[in-house]
ChimeraX commands (.cxc) that place a marker at each C-alpha (Angstrom):
marker #1 position -84.59,-95.87,-12.36 radius 0.5
marker #1 position -85.92,-93.15,-9.87 radius 0.5
marker #1 position -83.79,-91.92,-6.84 radius 0.5
marker #1 position -84.50,-90.14,-3.74 radius 0.5
marker #1 position -84.91,-86.40,-4.38 radius 0.5
marker #1 position -81.91,-84.60,-2.57 radius 0.5
marker #1 position -79.57,-87.40,-2.19 radius 0.5
marker #1 position -77.63,-87.13,-5.57 radius 0.5
marker #1 position -77.64,-83.69,-5.23 radius 0.5
marker #1 position -75.67,-83.45,-1.70 radius 0.5
marker #1 position -71.67,-82.83,-2.29 radius 0.5
marker #1 position -69.56,-85.85,-2.10 radius 0.5
marker #1 position -67.93,-84.65,1.11 radius 0.5
marker #1 position -71.39,-84.42,2.66 radius 0.5
marker #1 position -72.37,-87.75,1.71 radius 0.5
marker #1 position -69.26,-89.30,3.06 radius 0.5
marker #1 position -69.68,-87.42,6.51 radius 0.5
marker #1 position -72.83,-88.73,7.22 radius 0.5
marker #1 position -72.82,-91.27,9.66 radius 0.5
marker #1 position -76.64,-92.00,10.55 radius 0.5
marker #1 position -77.92,-95.39,10.26 radius 0.5
marker #1 position -80.31,-95.28,6.89 radius 0.5
marker #1 position -83.92,-95.47,8.33 radius 0.5
marker #1 position -85.99,-98.55,7.20 radius 0.5
marker #1 position -88.55,-97.87,4.58 radius 0.5
marker #1 position -92.35,-97.65,5.50 radius 0.5
marker #1 position -93.05,-100.51,3.08 radius 0.5
marker #1 position -90.19,-103.01,3.03 radius 0.5
marker #1 position -91.75,-105.34,0.08 radius 0.5
marker #1 position -94.83,-103.67,-1.80 radius 0.5
marker #1 position -96.83,-105.76,-4.11 radius 0.5
marker #1 position -98.47,-104.03,-7.00 radius 0.5
marker #1 position -101.55,-105.91,-8.65 radius 0.5
marker #1 position -102.10,-104.07,-11.83 radius 0.5
marker #1 position -99.14,-102.40,-12.72 radius 0.5
marker #1 position -100.52,-99.61,-14.78 radius 0.5
marker #1 position -101.23,-95.75,-14.39 radius 0.5
marker #1 position -102.70,-95.97,-10.54 radius 0.5
marker #1 position -100.78,-98.73,-9.47 radius 0.5
marker #1 position -97.39,-97.91,-10.85 radius 0.5
marker #1 position -97.97,-94.20,-9.78 radius 0.5
marker #1 position -98.26,-95.71,-6.07 radius 0.5
marker #1 position -95.16,-97.63,-6.73 radius 0.5
marker #1 position -93.14,-94.70,-8.27 radius 0.5
marker #1 position -94.11,-92.11,-5.64 radius 0.5
marker #1 position -93.13,-94.64,-2.86 radius 0.5
marker #1 position -90.05,-95.29,-4.79 radius 0.5
marker #1 position -89.03,-91.29,-5.18 radius 0.5
marker #1 position -89.34,-90.67,-1.35 radius 0.5
marker #1 position -87.43,-93.73,-0.40 radius 0.5
marker #1 position -90.32,-95.46,1.43 radius 0.5
marker #1 position -90.22,-98.77,-0.36 radius 0.5
marker #1 position -87.66,-101.34,-0.62 radius 0.5
marker #1 position -88.71,-104.15,-2.86 radius 0.5
marker #1 position -91.32,-103.59,-5.42 radius 0.5
marker #1 position -93.17,-107.01,-6.92 radius 0.5
marker #1 position -95.30,-106.68,-10.04 radius 0.5
marker #1 position -98.57,-108.82,-10.80 radius 0.5
marker #1 position -100.38,-108.49,-13.67 radius 0.5
marker #1 position -102.29,-110.46,-16.52 radius 0.5
marker #1 position -100.31,-108.67,-19.14 radius 0.5
marker #1 position -96.85,-109.93,-19.77 radius 0.5
marker #1 position -95.93,-106.76,-21.85 radius 0.5
marker #1 position -97.22,-104.54,-19.19 radius 0.5
marker #1 position -94.79,-106.69,-16.47 radius 0.5
marker #1 position -91.82,-106.48,-18.95 radius 0.5
marker #1 position -92.20,-102.68,-19.90 radius 0.5
marker #1 position -92.61,-101.81,-16.28 radius 0.5
marker #1 position -89.56,-103.95,-15.11 radius 0.5
marker #1 position -87.57,-102.55,-17.74 radius 0.5
marker #1 position -88.58,-99.16,-16.80 radius 0.5
marker #1 position -87.52,-99.69,-13.05 radius 0.5
marker #1 position -90.98,-99.59,-11.92 radius 0.5
marker #1 position -90.95,-102.82,-10.47 radius 0.5
marker #1 position -88.13,-105.17,-9.43 radius 0.5
marker #1 position -89.39,-108.47,-9.88 radius 0.5
marker #1 position -92.13,-110.43,-11.76 radius 0.5
marker #1 position -93.83,-112.99,-9.67 radius 0.5
marker #1 position -97.53,-114.78,-9.35 radius 0.5
marker #1 position -100.29,-113.51,-7.22 radius 0.5
marker #1 position -99.70,-116.12,-4.71 radius 0.5
marker #1 position -95.95,-115.35,-4.17 radius 0.5
marker #1 position -96.79,-111.76,-4.19 radius 0.5
marker #1 position -99.25,-111.80,-1.64 radius 0.5
marker #1 position -97.31,-114.12,0.79 radius 0.5
marker #1 position -94.04,-112.03,0.53 radius 0.5
marker #1 position -95.45,-108.48,0.71 radius 0.5
marker #1 position -95.80,-106.22,3.57 radius 0.5
marker #1 position -98.32,-103.99,1.58 radius 0.5
marker #1 position -100.34,-105.39,-1.48 radius 0.5
marker #1 position -101.91,-102.80,-3.31 radius 0.5
marker #1 position -104.56,-103.74,-5.79 radius 0.5
marker #1 position -104.97,-101.67,-8.87 radius 0.5
marker #1 position -107.26,-103.71,-11.32 radius 0.5
marker #1 position -110.68,-103.01,-12.60 radius 0.5
marker #1 position -113.40,-103.13,-9.75 radius 0.5
marker #1 position -114.86,-106.06,-11.52 radius 0.5
marker #1 position -111.96,-108.14,-11.11 radius 0.5
marker #1 position -111.49,-107.41,-7.40 radius 0.5
marker #1 position -113.65,-110.42,-5.89 radius 0.5
marker #1 position -111.84,-113.02,-7.89 radius 0.5
marker #1 position -108.47,-111.85,-7.09 radius 0.5
marker #1 position -109.31,-111.43,-3.48 radius 0.5
marker #1 position -110.63,-115.06,-3.49 radius 0.5
marker #1 position -107.30,-116.20,-5.19 radius 0.5
marker #1 position -105.21,-114.63,-3.01 radius 0.5
marker #1 position -106.70,-115.32,0.35 radius 0.5
marker #1 position -105.17,-118.76,0.75 radius 0.5
marker #1 position -101.63,-117.46,0.17 radius 0.5
marker #1 position -101.58,-114.03,2.32 radius 0.5
marker #1 position -98.60,-113.57,4.89 radius 0.5
marker #1 position -99.84,-113.43,8.63 radius 0.5
marker #1 position -99.18,-109.62,8.48 radius 0.5
marker #1 position -99.85,-108.66,5.22 radius 0.5
marker #1 position -101.84,-105.34,4.65 radius 0.5
marker #1 position -104.08,-105.01,1.68 radius 0.5
marker #1 position -105.75,-101.86,0.21 radius 0.5
marker #1 position -107.13,-101.01,-3.32 radius 0.5
marker #1 position -107.69,-98.16,-5.63 radius 0.5
marker #1 position -111.11,-98.65,-6.88 radius 0.5
marker #1 position -113.57,-96.25,-7.79 radius 0.5
marker #1 position -116.56,-97.94,-5.96 radius 0.5
marker #1 position -116.28,-99.18,-2.84 radius 0.5
marker #1 position -119.50,-100.56,-1.44 radius 0.5
marker #1 position -119.06,-103.83,-4.12 radius 0.5
marker #1 position -115.14,-104.11,-2.79 radius 0.5
marker #1 position -116.17,-104.01,0.92 radius 0.5
marker #1 position -118.62,-107.00,0.18 radius 0.5
marker #1 position -116.07,-109.04,-2.00 radius 0.5
marker #1 position -113.66,-108.55,0.83 radius 0.5
marker #1 position -115.85,-109.63,3.71 radius 0.5
marker #1 position -116.61,-112.52,1.44 radius 0.5
marker #1 position -113.22,-113.63,0.57 radius 0.5
marker #1 position -110.94,-112.75,3.54 radius 0.5
marker #1 position -112.79,-113.67,6.61 radius 0.5
marker #1 position -110.64,-112.71,9.69 radius 0.5
marker #1 position -107.96,-111.57,7.36 radius 0.5
marker #1 position -110.41,-108.97,6.10 radius 0.5
marker #1 position -109.25,-106.84,9.68 radius 0.5
marker #1 position -106.27,-106.14,7.43 radius 0.5
marker #1 position -108.02,-104.73,4.27 radius 0.5
marker #1 position -108.24,-101.12,3.96 radius 0.5
marker #1 position -110.30,-100.05,0.87 radius 0.5
marker #1 position -109.27,-96.88,-0.58 radius 0.5
marker #1 position -109.74,-94.51,-3.87 radius 0.5
marker #1 position -107.13,-91.93,-4.86 radius 0.5
marker #1 position -108.96,-89.10,-6.89 radius 0.5
marker #1 position -106.28,-88.84,-9.45 radius 0.5
marker #1 position -105.91,-90.54,-12.79 radius 0.5
marker #1 position -105.66,-90.00,-16.38 radius 0.5
marker #1 position -107.63,-90.97,-19.65 radius 0.5
marker #1 position -104.10,-92.76,-20.37 radius 0.5
marker #1 position -103.33,-96.29,-19.31 radius 0.5
marker #1 position -100.32,-98.66,-18.64 radius 0.5
marker #1 position -96.70,-98.11,-17.09 radius 0.5
marker #1 position -95.93,-95.34,-19.52 radius 0.5
marker #1 position -98.69,-93.12,-18.10 radius 0.5
marker #1 position -97.40,-93.59,-14.32 radius 0.5
marker #1 position -95.93,-90.75,-12.53 radius 0.5
marker #1 position -94.27,-90.39,-9.20 radius 0.5
marker #1 position -95.78,-87.31,-8.71 radius 0.5
marker #1 position -99.43,-88.26,-9.60 radius 0.5
marker #1 position -101.08,-88.20,-6.16 radius 0.5
marker #1 position -99.21,-84.94,-4.85 radius 0.5
marker #1 position -101.58,-82.90,-3.04 radius 0.5
marker #1 position -104.47,-84.78,-4.63 radius 0.5
marker #1 position -107.20,-86.13,-2.11 radius 0.5
marker #1 position -107.18,-89.93,-1.37 radius 0.5
marker #1 position -110.24,-91.54,0.14 radius 0.5
marker #1 position -110.18,-94.40,2.65 radius 0.5
marker #1 position -113.08,-96.19,3.55 radius 0.5
marker #1 position -112.31,-98.54,6.57 radius 0.5
marker #1 position -114.91,-101.25,7.49 radius 0.5
marker #1 position -115.91,-102.09,10.96 radius 0.5
marker #1 position -113.20,-104.32,12.51 radius 0.5
marker #1 position -110.47,-102.54,10.46 radius 0.5
marker #1 position -107.11,-102.97,12.62 radius 0.5
marker #1 position -106.21,-99.26,13.43 radius 0.5
marker #1 position -102.73,-99.92,12.81 radius 0.5
marker #1 position -103.29,-101.48,9.35 radius 0.5
marker #1 position -105.33,-98.24,8.62 radius 0.5
marker #1 position -102.49,-95.94,10.10 radius 0.5
marker #1 position -100.14,-97.92,7.73 radius 0.5
marker #1 position -102.12,-97.06,4.49 radius 0.5
marker #1 position -102.54,-93.81,5.49 radius 0.5
marker #1 position -98.80,-93.11,5.84 radius 0.5
marker #1 position -98.04,-94.74,2.57 radius 0.5
marker #1 position -100.40,-92.35,0.55 radius 0.5
marker #1 position -99.14,-89.30,2.70 radius 0.5
marker #1 position -95.60,-90.57,1.40 radius 0.5
marker #1 position -97.05,-90.29,-2.07 radius 0.5
marker #1 position -98.10,-86.38,-1.12 radius 0.5
marker #1 position -101.89,-87.27,-0.80 radius 0.5
marker #1 position -104.28,-85.61,1.52 radius 0.5
marker #1 position -106.08,-88.45,3.07 radius 0.5
marker #1 position -109.68,-88.52,4.62 radius 0.5
marker #1 position -111.93,-91.15,5.60 radius 0.5
marker #1 position -115.58,-91.85,5.04 radius 0.5
marker #1 position -118.13,-94.75,5.10 radius 0.5
marker #1 position -118.48,-96.68,1.39 radius 0.5
marker #1 position -122.08,-95.71,0.86 radius 0.5
marker #1 position -121.22,-92.11,1.19 radius 0.5
marker #1 position -118.26,-92.41,-1.03 radius 0.5
marker #1 position -119.99,-94.12,-3.71 radius 0.5
marker #1 position -122.83,-91.47,-3.84 radius 0.5
marker #1 position -120.57,-88.51,-4.10 radius 0.5
marker #1 position -118.46,-90.46,-6.68 radius 0.5
marker #1 position -121.65,-90.91,-8.74 radius 0.5
marker #1 position -121.92,-86.80,-8.79 radius 0.5
marker #1 position -118.72,-85.61,-9.40 radius 0.5
marker #1 position -116.84,-88.52,-11.35 radius 0.5
marker #1 position -119.16,-91.03,-12.72 radius 0.5
marker #1 position -121.84,-88.91,-13.97 radius 0.5
marker #1 position -119.04,-86.78,-16.03 radius 0.5
marker #1 position -117.76,-89.68,-17.53 radius 0.5
marker #1 position -121.47,-91.15,-18.60 radius 0.5
marker #1 position -122.23,-87.76,-20.06 radius 0.5
marker #1 position -118.76,-87.58,-22.03 radius 0.5
marker #1 position -119.31,-91.16,-23.27 radius 0.5
marker #1 position -122.65,-90.35,-24.44 radius 0.5
marker #1 position -121.95,-87.24,-26.15 radius 0.5
marker #1 position -119.09,-88.81,-28.07 radius 0.5
marker #1 position -121.47,-91.39,-29.35 radius 0.5
marker #1 position -124.22,-88.74,-30.41 radius 0.5
marker #1 position -121.58,-86.89,-32.42 radius 0.5
marker #1 position -120.09,-90.18,-33.81 radius 0.5
marker #1 position -123.42,-91.47,-34.82 radius 0.5
marker #1 position -124.25,-88.08,-37.02 radius 0.5
marker #1 position -124.36,-88.18,-40.33 radius 0.5
marker #1 position -122.07,-85.30,-40.55 radius 0.5
marker #1 position -119.65,-86.60,-37.61 radius 0.5
marker #1 position -116.53,-86.08,-39.65 radius 0.5
marker #1 position -117.35,-82.44,-40.27 radius 0.5
marker #1 position -118.29,-81.76,-36.82 radius 0.5
marker #1 position -114.81,-83.58,-35.21 radius 0.5
marker #1 position -113.00,-81.06,-37.93 radius 0.5
marker #1 position -114.45,-78.28,-36.65 radius 0.5
marker #1 position -114.03,-78.79,-32.98 radius 0.5
marker #1 position -112.08,-76.63,-30.55 radius 0.5
marker #1 position -110.68,-76.41,-27.28 radius 0.5
marker #1 position -114.02,-76.65,-25.24 radius 0.5
marker #1 position -114.99,-79.95,-27.22 radius 0.5
marker #1 position -111.72,-81.18,-26.31 radius 0.5
marker #1 position -111.87,-80.43,-22.75 radius 0.5
marker #1 position -115.38,-81.83,-22.39 radius 0.5
marker #1 position -114.64,-85.17,-24.18 radius 0.5
marker #1 position -111.01,-85.88,-22.96 radius 0.5
marker #1 position -111.99,-88.37,-20.40 radius 0.5
marker #1 position -114.54,-90.24,-23.25 radius 0.5
marker #1 position -110.88,-91.86,-24.13 radius 0.5
marker #1 position -110.86,-93.61,-20.76 radius 0.5
marker #1 position -110.58,-97.44,-20.30 radius 0.5
marker #1 position -113.83,-99.15,-21.81 radius 0.5
marker #1 position -113.38,-102.32,-19.28 radius 0.5
marker #1 position -112.84,-100.17,-16.19 radius 0.5
marker #1 position -115.54,-97.85,-16.80 radius 0.5
marker #1 position -118.04,-100.71,-17.57 radius 0.5
marker #1 position -117.35,-102.20,-13.95 radius 0.5
marker #1 position -117.58,-98.90,-12.46 radius 0.5
marker #1 position -120.89,-97.87,-14.06 radius 0.5
marker #1 position -122.45,-101.34,-13.46 radius 0.5
marker #1 position -121.05,-101.26,-9.59 radius 0.5
marker #1 position -122.66,-97.85,-8.80 radius 0.5
marker #1 position -125.62,-97.98,-11.26 radius 0.5
marker #1 position -128.30,-97.21,-8.34 radius 0.5
marker #1 position -126.26,-94.15,-7.22 radius 0.5
marker #1 position -125.49,-93.18,-10.71 radius 0.5
marker #1 position -129.31,-93.71,-12.03 radius 0.5
marker #1 position -130.30,-91.19,-9.51 radius 0.5
marker #1 position -127.91,-88.73,-10.69 radius 0.5
marker #1 position -129.00,-89.17,-14.28 radius 0.5
marker #1 position -132.36,-88.46,-13.15 radius 0.5
marker #1 position -131.37,-85.10,-11.23 radius 0.5
marker #1 position -129.43,-84.22,-14.60 radius 0.5
marker #1 position -132.70,-84.94,-16.75 radius 0.5
marker #1 position -134.63,-82.70,-14.80 radius 0.5
marker #1 position -132.08,-79.85,-15.37 radius 0.5
marker #1 position -131.82,-80.69,-19.19 radius 0.5
marker #1 position -135.72,-80.14,-19.36 radius 0.5
marker #1 position -135.77,-77.00,-17.75 radius 0.5
marker #1 position -132.98,-75.60,-20.31 radius 0.5
marker #1 position -135.28,-77.43,-23.08 radius 0.5
marker #1 position -138.13,-75.28,-21.49 radius 0.5
marker #1 position -136.51,-72.16,-21.52 radius 0.5
marker #1 position -135.20,-72.23,-24.90 radius 0.5
marker #1 position -138.76,-73.27,-26.23 radius 0.5
marker #1 position -140.20,-70.07,-24.45 radius 0.5
marker #1 position -137.28,-67.83,-25.20 radius 0.5
marker #1 position -136.51,-67.31,-21.55 radius 0.5
marker #1 position -133.42,-65.38,-21.80 radius 0.5
marker #1 position -133.05,-64.25,-18.39 radius 0.5
marker #1 position -133.48,-67.68,-17.08 radius 0.5
marker #1 position -130.64,-68.88,-19.58 radius 0.5
marker #1 position -128.35,-66.34,-18.38 radius 0.5
marker #1 position -129.31,-66.98,-14.84 radius 0.5
marker #1 position -128.14,-70.62,-15.13 radius 0.5
marker #1 position -125.01,-69.75,-16.96 radius 0.5
marker #1 position -124.01,-67.21,-14.56 radius 0.5
marker #1 position -124.85,-69.64,-11.61 radius 0.5
marker #1 position -122.86,-72.52,-13.22 radius 0.5
marker #1 position -119.82,-69.95,-13.89 radius 0.5
marker #1 position -119.58,-68.50,-10.43 radius 0.5
marker #1 position -119.60,-72.23,-8.65 radius 0.5
marker #1 position -116.85,-73.08,-11.06 radius 0.5
marker #1 position -114.66,-70.14,-10.53 radius 0.5
marker #1 position -114.77,-71.02,-6.73 radius 0.5
marker #1 position -113.98,-74.50,-7.21 radius 0.5
marker #1 position -110.47,-75.31,-6.61 radius 0.5
marker #1 position -108.72,-78.86,-7.33 radius 0.5
marker link #1:1,2 radius 0.2
marker link #1:2,3 radius 0.2
marker link #1:3,4 radius 0.2
marker link #1:4,5 radius 0.2
marker link #1:5,6 radius 0.2
marker link #1:6,7 radius 0.2
marker link #1:7,8 radius 0.2
marker link #1:8,9 radius 0.2
marker link #1:9,10 radius 0.2
marker link #1:10,11 radius 0.2
marker link #1:11,12 radius 0.2
marker link #1:12,13 radius 0.2
marker link #1:13,14 radius 0.2
marker link #1:14,15 radius 0.2
marker link #1:15,16 radius 0.2
marker link #1:16,17 radius 0.2
marker link #1:17,18 radius 0.2
marker link #1:18,19 radius 0.2
marker link #1:19,20 radius 0.2
marker link #1:20,21 radius 0.2
marker link #1:21,22 radius 0.2
marker link #1:22,23 radius 0.2
marker link #1:23,24 radius 0.2
marker link #1:24,25 radius 0.2
marker link #1:25,26 radius 0.2
marker link #1:26,27 radius 0.2
marker link #1:27,28 radius 0.2
marker link #1:28,29 radius 0.2
marker link #1:29,30 radius 0.2
marker link #1:30,31 radius 0.2
marker link #1:31,32 radius 0.2
marker link #1:32,33 radius 0.2
marker link #1:33,34 radius 0.2
marker link #1:34,35 radius 0.2
marker link #1:35,36 radius 0.2
marker link #1:36,37 radius 0.2
marker link #1:37,38 radius 0.2
marker link #1:38,39 radius 0.2
marker link #1:39,40 radius 0.2
marker link #1:40,41 radius 0.2
marker link #1:41,42 radius 0.2
marker link #1:42,43 radius 0.2
marker link #1:43,44 radius 0.2
marker link #1:44,45 radius 0.2
marker link #1:45,46 radius 0.2
marker link #1:46,47 radius 0.2
marker link #1:47,48 radius 0.2
marker link #1:48,49 radius 0.2
marker link #1:49,50 radius 0.2
marker link #1:50,51 radius 0.2
marker link #1:51,52 radius 0.2
marker link #1:52,53 radius 0.2
marker link #1:53,54 radius 0.2
marker link #1:54,55 radius 0.2
marker link #1:55,56 radius 0.2
marker link #1:56,57 radius 0.2
marker link #1:57,58 radius 0.2
marker link #1:58,59 radius 0.2
marker link #1:59,60 radius 0.2
marker link #1:60,61 radius 0.2
marker link #1:61,62 radius 0.2
marker link #1:62,63 radius 0.2
marker link #1:63,64 radius 0.2
marker link #1:64,65 radius 0.2
marker link #1:65,66 radius 0.2
marker link #1:66,67 radius 0.2
marker link #1:67,68 radius 0.2
marker link #1:68,69 radius 0.2
marker link #1:69,70 radius 0.2
marker link #1:70,71 radius 0.2
marker link #1:71,72 radius 0.2
marker link #1:72,73 radius 0.2
marker link #1:73,74 radius 0.2
marker link #1:74,75 radius 0.2
marker link #1:75,76 radius 0.2
marker link #1:76,77 radius 0.2
marker link #1:77,78 radius 0.2
marker link #1:78,79 radius 0.2
marker link #1:79,80 radius 0.2
marker link #1:80,81 radius 0.2
marker link #1:81,82 radius 0.2
marker link #1:82,83 radius 0.2
marker link #1:83,84 radius 0.2
marker link #1:84,85 radius 0.2
marker link #1:85,86 radius 0.2
marker link #1:86,87 radius 0.2
marker link #1:87,88 radius 0.2
marker link #1:88,89 radius 0.2
marker link #1:89,90 radius 0.2
marker link #1:90,91 radius 0.2
marker link #1:91,92 radius 0.2
marker link #1:92,93 radius 0.2
marker link #1:93,94 radius 0.2
marker link #1:94,95 radius 0.2
marker link #1:95,96 radius 0.2
marker link #1:96,97 radius 0.2
marker link #1:97,98 radius 0.2
marker link #1:98,99 radius 0.2
marker link #1:99,100 radius 0.2
marker link #1:100,101 radius 0.2
marker link #1:101,102 radius 0.2
marker link #1:102,103 radius 0.2
marker link #1:103,104 radius 0.2
marker link #1:104,105 radius 0.2
marker link #1:105,106 radius 0.2
marker link #1:106,107 radius 0.2
marker link #1:107,108 radius 0.2
marker link #1:108,109 radius 0.2
marker link #1:109,110 radius 0.2
marker link #1:110,111 radius 0.2
marker link #1:111,112 radius 0.2
marker link #1:112,113 radius 0.2
marker link #1:113,114 radius 0.2
marker link #1:114,115 radius 0.2
marker link #1:115,116 radius 0.2
marker link #1:116,117 radius 0.2
marker link #1:117,118 radius 0.2
marker link #1:118,119 radius 0.2
marker link #1:119,120 radius 0.2
marker link #1:120,121 radius 0.2
marker link #1:121,122 radius 0.2
marker link #1:122,123 radius 0.2
marker link #1:123,124 radius 0.2
marker link #1:124,125 radius 0.2
marker link #1:125,126 radius 0.2
marker link #1:126,127 radius 0.2
marker link #1:127,128 radius 0.2
marker link #1:128,129 radius 0.2
marker link #1:129,130 radius 0.2
marker link #1:130,131 radius 0.2
marker link #1:131,132 radius 0.2
marker link #1:132,133 radius 0.2
marker link #1:133,134 radius 0.2
marker link #1:134,135 radius 0.2
marker link #1:135,136 radius 0.2
marker link #1:136,137 radius 0.2
marker link #1:137,138 radius 0.2
marker link #1:138,139 radius 0.2
marker link #1:139,140 radius 0.2
marker link #1:140,141 radius 0.2
marker link #1:141,142 radius 0.2
marker link #1:142,143 radius 0.2
marker link #1:143,144 radius 0.2
marker link #1:144,145 radius 0.2
marker link #1:145,146 radius 0.2
marker link #1:146,147 radius 0.2
marker link #1:147,148 radius 0.2
marker link #1:148,149 radius 0.2
marker link #1:149,150 radius 0.2
marker link #1:150,151 radius 0.2
marker link #1:151,152 radius 0.2
marker link #1:152,153 radius 0.2
marker link #1:153,154 radius 0.2
marker link #1:154,155 radius 0.2
marker link #1:155,156 radius 0.2
marker link #1:156,157 radius 0.2
marker link #1:157,158 radius 0.2
marker link #1:158,159 radius 0.2
marker link #1:159,160 radius 0.2
marker link #1:160,161 radius 0.2
marker link #1:161,162 radius 0.2
marker link #1:162,163 radius 0.2
marker link #1:163,164 radius 0.2
marker link #1:164,165 radius 0.2
marker link #1:165,166 radius 0.2
marker link #1:166,167 radius 0.2
marker link #1:167,168 radius 0.2
marker link #1:168,169 radius 0.2
marker link #1:169,170 radius 0.2
marker link #1:170,171 radius 0.2
marker link #1:171,172 radius 0.2
marker link #1:172,173 radius 0.2
marker link #1:173,174 radius 0.2
marker link #1:174,175 radius 0.2
marker link #1:175,176 radius 0.2
marker link #1:176,177 radius 0.2
marker link #1:177,178 radius 0.2
marker link #1:178,179 radius 0.2
marker link #1:179,180 radius 0.2
marker link #1:180,181 radius 0.2
marker link #1:181,182 radius 0.2
marker link #1:182,183 radius 0.2
marker link #1:183,184 radius 0.2
marker link #1:184,185 radius 0.2
marker link #1:185,186 radius 0.2
marker link #1:186,187 radius 0.2
marker link #1:187,188 radius 0.2
marker link #1:188,189 radius 0.2
marker link #1:189,190 radius 0.2
marker link #1:190,191 radius 0.2
marker link #1:191,192 radius 0.2
marker link #1:192,193 radius 0.2
marker link #1:193,194 radius 0.2
marker link #1:194,195 radius 0.2
marker link #1:195,196 radius 0.2
marker link #1:196,197 radius 0.2
marker link #1:197,198 radius 0.2
marker link #1:198,199 radius 0.2
marker link #1:199,200 radius 0.2
marker link #1:200,201 radius 0.2
marker link #1:201,202 radius 0.2
marker link #1:202,203 radius 0.2
marker link #1:203,204 radius 0.2
marker link #1:204,205 radius 0.2
marker link #1:205,206 radius 0.2
marker link #1:206,207 radius 0.2
marker link #1:207,208 radius 0.2
marker link #1:208,209 radius 0.2
marker link #1:209,210 radius 0.2
marker link #1:210,211 radius 0.2
marker link #1:211,212 radius 0.2
marker link #1:212,213 radius 0.2
marker link #1:213,214 radius 0.2
marker link #1:214,215 radius 0.2
marker link #1:215,216 radius 0.2
marker link #1:216,217 radius 0.2
marker link #1:217,218 radius 0.2
marker link #1:218,219 radius 0.2
marker link #1:219,220 radius 0.2
marker link #1:220,221 radius 0.2
marker link #1:221,222 radius 0.2
marker link #1:222,223 radius 0.2
marker link #1:223,224 radius 0.2
marker link #1:224,225 radius 0.2
marker link #1:225,226 radius 0.2
marker link #1:226,227 radius 0.2
marker link #1:227,228 radius 0.2
marker link #1:228,229 radius 0.2
marker link #1:229,230 radius 0.2
marker link #1:230,231 radius 0.2
marker link #1:231,232 radius 0.2
marker link #1:232,233 radius 0.2
marker link #1:233,234 radius 0.2
marker link #1:234,235 radius 0.2
marker link #1:235,236 radius 0.2
marker link #1:236,237 radius 0.2
marker link #1:237,238 radius 0.2
marker link #1:238,239 radius 0.2
marker link #1:239,240 radius 0.2
marker link #1:240,241 radius 0.2
marker link #1:241,242 radius 0.2
marker link #1:242,243 radius 0.2
marker link #1:243,244 radius 0.2
marker link #1:244,245 radius 0.2
marker link #1:245,246 radius 0.2
marker link #1:246,247 radius 0.2
marker link #1:247,248 radius 0.2
marker link #1:248,249 radius 0.2
marker link #1:249,250 radius 0.2
marker link #1:250,251 radius 0.2
marker link #1:251,252 radius 0.2
marker link #1:252,253 radius 0.2
marker link #1:253,254 radius 0.2
marker link #1:254,255 radius 0.2
marker link #1:255,256 radius 0.2
marker link #1:256,257 radius 0.2
marker link #1:257,258 radius 0.2
marker link #1:258,259 radius 0.2
marker link #1:259,260 radius 0.2
marker link #1:260,261 radius 0.2
marker link #1:261,262 radius 0.2
marker link #1:262,263 radius 0.2
marker link #1:263,264 radius 0.2
marker link #1:264,265 radius 0.2
marker link #1:265,266 radius 0.2
marker link #1:266,267 radius 0.2
marker link #1:267,268 radius 0.2
marker link #1:268,269 radius 0.2
marker link #1:269,270 radius 0.2
marker link #1:270,271 radius 0.2
marker link #1:271,272 radius 0.2
marker link #1:272,273 radius 0.2
marker link #1:273,274 radius 0.2
marker link #1:274,275 radius 0.2
marker link #1:275,276 radius 0.2
marker link #1:276,277 radius 0.2
marker link #1:277,278 radius 0.2
marker link #1:278,279 radius 0.2
marker link #1:279,280 radius 0.2
marker link #1:280,281 radius 0.2
marker link #1:281,282 radius 0.2
marker link #1:282,283 radius 0.2
marker link #1:283,284 radius 0.2
marker link #1:284,285 radius 0.2
marker link #1:285,286 radius 0.2
marker link #1:286,287 radius 0.2
marker link #1:287,288 radius 0.2
marker link #1:288,289 radius 0.2
marker link #1:289,290 radius 0.2
marker link #1:290,291 radius 0.2
marker link #1:291,292 radius 0.2
marker link #1:292,293 radius 0.2
marker link #1:293,294 radius 0.2
marker link #1:294,295 radius 0.2
marker link #1:295,296 radius 0.2
marker link #1:296,297 radius 0.2
marker link #1:297,298 radius 0.2
marker link #1:298,299 radius 0.2
marker link #1:299,300 radius 0.2
marker link #1:300,301 radius 0.2
marker link #1:301,302 radius 0.2
marker link #1:302,303 radius 0.2
marker link #1:303,304 radius 0.2
marker link #1:304,305 radius 0.2
marker link #1:305,306 radius 0.2
marker link #1:306,307 radius 0.2
marker link #1:307,308 radius 0.2
marker link #1:308,309 radius 0.2
view
């Protein structure tokens, strides 16, 4: 079980002398729908700082729920209807392609004050699905996207510090209740995240460039290597550069299928821009333009050195 930092480290006498009434947690009851890396880390982060009371777990995979409960990540396994009726905050951490159906299923069971947020990597499709499914309750839904993750999945990949010093983007829609937005913001800040806001269209356009395109390139490259006649020998000789570039190719195929289809317009625009650069490089190689190649590499290296996560 995870505990609040600093509590067990106090001398026993100091703990006995404290007479303050404990402050209620920010989220008395949290429901996590999709208890894997993203949802599990959100629950673990809030638990670590004492800002959650009871954690309800919902997942289509019974083995995932059993493991999450045995780890102390969740306190109770419940149905979706029970979770959204009892929870103060519902965090949807499923593939984005499943969110529309989940929102429709949960809508009739929502408690009168239940707040909803999500962790999907695309936002325009999620906003549209929420508007259709939730009706007036849509004012209590705050679309969100934590810029953190791993190629690994499941509850064993979850970490209480996954969001520490990482950025979380919220994309509130017109009509979002201000107090609801603030509550979701505070929940992410309690996990140590830096929270910013932008509209859903801008979010999807930016993610197409800095997240979705890199994954596409990594997937394509791994397939290109794997399709070669000497693929086994290539992989045997691969080193750290290959490892670093292809790490994200080990990501969830279901999750990335949904992301790529949902944000296909912006991703196709990024692919066209990237193809133009590849054509420039091919022309430099064909003409033996060493100076041009050196400038291209130097510009990329300078930009990368000045970037900080």
